[in-house]
N, C-alpha and C positions, 0 to 999 in steps of 0.2 A: 504494500500500500504506500502511496506517495506521502511525503512529508506534509504537504498542504492539506490533504484529506484528513490525515490523523490529527493535525492541529485543529481543524474545524470540528472534528468529532469530539475532541477533548474539551473544546470551548463549549460546545452544546451540552456535553455531559456536566460540566461545571455549572453552567447556568441552570440546568434542570435540578441539580442537587441543591443549589442555593434556593431555588424557587420552592421546591417541595419541602426543604428544611424549614422555611419560614412559615409554611402552612401548618394547620393543626393535624397532629398525628393521633391524639387520644382525646376522647370526650369522656369526662368522668363526673359522676355525681358525688359531691363531697358534703358531708354533714359538718356544719360549723356549730359554734356555741348557740347561735340564735336560730339558724334555719339551714336548709339544704340548698346548695348552689351547684350550678353546672359549670365546669371548667373545660375550656378547650386548650389543650397543651400542645404547643408547637414543637416541631422536631428539634429546633435549636434549644428548647428547654429540656427535653427528655433525652436527647442524644446530641450533645454539643459538638462531638467530633464530626458531625455531618457538615456543619458550617465550615469548619476548618478544612475538611476534605474538598468542599466546593471551591474554596479559595485556592487551595493547592492545585486543583485541576486546571483552573484558569491560569495561574502563574506558570505551571508546567507547560501548558500549551504555548504561552508566549515565549518561554525559554527555548522550546524546541524549534522555533522559527529561525533561530540564529546559532544554535548549539552545534558544535562539531560532534563527531560520532561518539567519542568517549564521554563527553559531557551530556549528550543526549541520552545515552544509556543510563548514566547515573541519575539524571532527572527523571527518566521513566521509572526507575526502581523506586525513587522516593515517592513519586505520585502514586504508583500502584500500591505501595505499602500503606500510605496514608489512607487511600480510598478503601483498602481491604480492612484496615482497623475500624473505619467508620461503618463498614458493612457489619462487622461483628457487633458493634455497639447497637446499631439499628435493629439487627435480628434479635438481640437480647431484649430490646424494648417491646417488640411485637410478640415475643414469646412470653413475656411477663409484664403486660401493660399495667396491671394493678400495682405492682411494685414501683414501676416508673411513675405512675400517677400519684401514688402515695408520697413519694419523695418530693415531687414537684408541688403537690398540693400543700404539703406541710410548709414548704418555703413560701408559697404565695399567701396562704391563709393564716399561717402561724399555729395551726392545729394539727397535731400528729394523728394519723389514722383517719377514720371517718369516710373512706372511699367505699361507696356502695355499688355503683354500676360503672363499668368501664367498656368503652367501644374503641376499637382500633379503626382509624379512618384511612381512606385510600391513599392519601399523601404519603403515609409511612411506607407502603408497598412501592409507590412510585419512586421514593427516594432510594430505597434498596435497589430497585432496578437500575436507576441512573448511576448509582455507585458501582454496581457490578459491571456495567458498561464502561465506566471510567477505568476500572481495573483492567478490563480486557483491552481497551484502547491504549493504555499506558504500556501494557506488556507487549502489544504489537509494535508500538513505537520503539521500545527497547530492542526488539529483535530486528527491526527494519533499519535502524539507525546506520548500520555499517554500509547499507546499500545506497544511502542518500548521497547525492552529489554534494561535495563540500564547497561551501561558499568561500571565495577568496577574501582574505583580510586586506585592508588597504595598506598594511605594512608588508604584505608579501611581495617578493620581487616578481616582476613580470618576466616571463621566459624570453630569452633572446630570440629575435625573429630568425627563422631559418632562411639561409641564402641558397636560392636554387642555382642550377648550372648556368642558365641564361644570364642571370644578374651578375654572376661571377665573371662570365666572359666579357660582358660590357664593362665591368670594373677593370678587368685586365687591359682591355683595349684603351680605356681612358688613361690608365697608368702609363702605357707605352707612349701615348701622346704627350704626357707630361715629362717624358724622359726617365721614367721609373722602370725598374725591372720587376714585373709582377711575380716572377719565380723566386725572388729573394725575400718575399714576405711584405707585409704592409709597411709603408713608410720607407722602404729601401729605395734609394735614388741612385741610378747609374750615372756616374760622372762622365761627361764627354771629354775626350782627350783634346787638348788644345794643340792643333797641328801647326799653328803659326809660330815661327821661331823668334 
């Protein structure tokens, strides 16, 4: 896969992760001191690694646009590992939404426990899907980095232009016209003998 396509896919994955991470993942009924209230807990609240992974996906995509092969591989490893860690945290949330809701509800309401009904919302599954794709795209980038054409740095020397046989013959002819001997190398000047006594 080309560099440009993988960069675009990583950008899309990062945007999707950030969007789904900002949405509500869990709806919970929480009993407070005075009444029962419904809380909508965002992915960023119950799985903070999701937001971090989204930002890393975006930063990694930008870095891959200019990175050489070795740096591209290292970037891909970091991005894939970060997204994989976020997947693990998100899966833990959907496997135990009551526990995640209880922790967040206690922080928000100041009352421990009291979570009665918990629902996992579609955004949680969307975030997991986007994170898994991010891992896959980053891994593909790491494998493909060695095949990408390397961009030249402005500090790299330009290769010397090749001189073809015709250009060399013209140069030799011009050298003869100037009184130089082309067989003696560049800058060699054949001195004319002074025949006047």
